[in-house]
C-alpha positions in Angstrom: 0.0 -0.4 -0.4 1.5 3.8 -1.0 2.2 5.8 1.7 2.4 9.8 1.7 4.3 11.0 4.8 6.0 13.9 6.6 9.1 13.3 8.1 10.4 16.0 10.6 14.1 15.2 11.6 16.2 17.7 14.2 20.0 17.5 14.8 23.0 18.9 13.7 23.2 18.7 9.5 25.3 19.9 7.6 22.5 20.2 4.7 24.3 20.1 1.8 25.1 16.2 2.5 22.1 15.2 4.0 20.2 16.7 0.8 22.7 14.7 -1.1 22.4 11.5 1.3 18.5 11.7 1.5 18.7 11.9 -2.3 20.7 9.1 -2.8 18.8 7.0 0.1 15.0 7.7 -2.6 16.8 6.5 -5.6 17.6 3.5 -3.7 14.5 2.5 -2.4 12.1 3.5 -5.1 10.3 6.1 -3.3 10.1 10.2 -3.9 11.1 12.6 -1.1 10.8 16.4 -1.1 12.4 18.9 1.1 10.5 20.8 2.3 12.8 22.6 4.6 16.5 21.8 5.1 18.0 24.3 7.6 21.6 23.4 10.3 19.2 21.8 12.6 16.1 20.6 10.9 14.6 18.4 7.5 11.9 18.4 6.5 10.5 16.1 4.1 7.5 14.1 2.5 7.8 10.9 1.4 5.9 9.0 -0.5 5.7 4.9 -1.8 5.1 2.0 -0.5 4.3 1.5 2.8 7.6 -1.0 4.0 10.3 1.5 1.4 8.8 4.6 3.6 9.3 3.2 6.9 13.3 1.6 5.1 13.7 5.7 3.7 13.4 7.1 7.4 15.7 4.5 9.3 18.3 5.3 6.6 18.3 9.2 7.4 18.0 8.3 11.1 21.3 7.4 10.6 22.4 9.8 8.4 25.6 10.6 7.2 29.2 10.5 8.8 29.0 14.2 8.9 25.1 14.6 10.5 23.2 13.3 13.3 19.6 12.7 14.1 18.6 13.2 17.2 14.9 12.9 17.0 12.5 12.0 13.7 9.0 12.9 13.7 6.2 11.7 11.0 3.0 12.2 10.1 0.5 12.3 7.7 1.1 14.1 4.6 
């Protein structure tokens, strides 16, 4: 079943690095990811795709690239 959610990541980010990381993971998981906000302490992204793949995207981004630290993530229906 397809799902559309908004993810909010909080932490310490190198915005360009995290954006590239999200794009790469979205392509690998065949989900669409539209960045809504990309800052040094908060990233908001709308993700759409198969439910299990959306969940995998959330987990992958929670681990993030080495130069970013995700301290919290929340999700809500988009």
